[in-house]
N, C-alpha and C positions, 0 to 999 in steps of 0.2 A: 779299895777299888780291885775287882777282880777281872783279867782278860774276858770279853764280851765273847761267847760261843758264835753268832754270827759271823765277827770278823775272824774268829779263829779258823772255823770251818770255812769262808770263804781265801784264807792263803792257803789251807792244806786241798781248797778243790784245784787250787791254781797249780799246787806241785801234782796233785793226781794227774791233771791234763799234761804236764811236763813228764811224767812217769819218774819222775826220781825224788827220794827220800833226801829228806834233811834234818841237820842238828836240831836241837833245841835254843842254839844261840841264833839261827838261822830263820828259826819260828821267832824268834825274839824282835829280832831286826825287820823282816817283813811285816810283823804285826805291828810295829813303831810305824814303817814307812805308809803302811795303809791308815793307821790312825793315830798317829801323831803321840800315841801311849807308849812307852816301854816298861817292860816285865823283865826282870833278871833269865836268865835262860834256867838258872837253878833254883828250884823250889817254888816259881811260879805257874807251871804247867801242867802238872800230874792232875791236879784236880779238876781243873775244865776240859783236858784234853779223855778225862774219865768220864766226866758228864754228857760231852759230844758222843763218845761212843755207846751210850746207852740210850740216846736219843735216836743213834743212827740204826742202835740193834733193833728197837721199837718197830723202825720201818721195814726192816730186811736187809738193810745196808751192811757192810763190810766195814771193819774199824778202820776207819780212814786215819787214825793217830798212829797206824804202823807206819807211815812214813816220817814221825819224828822221832831223829835217833840222837843216841849217844854220841858224842864226838870220837872219844877214844876207840869206842867197840864198834861203831857202827852199827847198830842195834837198839831195837827199844828199851828203855830203862824198864826195871821192874815192878812198877806202878802200872806198866801197861798190861801186864799178864794178869787176867782174872780180871779188867775191871769193868766188863761187862756181858752180856751173854753173848756178844761175837765175837769175844777174846777168850781163848783157853786158858785154864791156868799154866802156870809158867812151867814148860817141858823141862825134865831133868838135865838130859844130855843137852851140850850143846849142838849137836848134828840134829837133834830135836826139835828145838827150839829154832835153830837156823832153818828147817824144812818146816815149820809152820810158820815163822815168820814169812816167810819166802811166799808162802799159800795165800796167805791174809795179804799181803802188797800186790799178790796177781790179780786177785779179787775187788782190789782197790782199783789198778788200772784200768780194768775193763768195765767197773761199774758206770753207768748212767747217772752221773751227780745232777739233782736240782740245782738249777741257780743259788737259791736261798731253802734252809731248812724252816719248815712252820712246825712250831710246837707250843 
């Protein structure tokens, strides 16, 4: 069983409204609170977050999974970069990555997110 995209979207939409990134661990906890189903923070989220970003890119929305960051670095994981057309390939330098990630997060914060995704 994989995490449900609609539930992931609902969790991340809430984070976007609160204007705050959170860790994969927090995603696992928030998803569990919402659904009663727990997924490990490591290894469970890359594929469904990439699928979510592909759906969002098809409707012209920014990559909401930019709000999901690694606990250690406070930045998105390597699988984030290039996962969909709304996410560029991984910039080479730390400064370029930080700049690009901040640009995406700001776009996520100001986007008017629909209550539910239709796909």
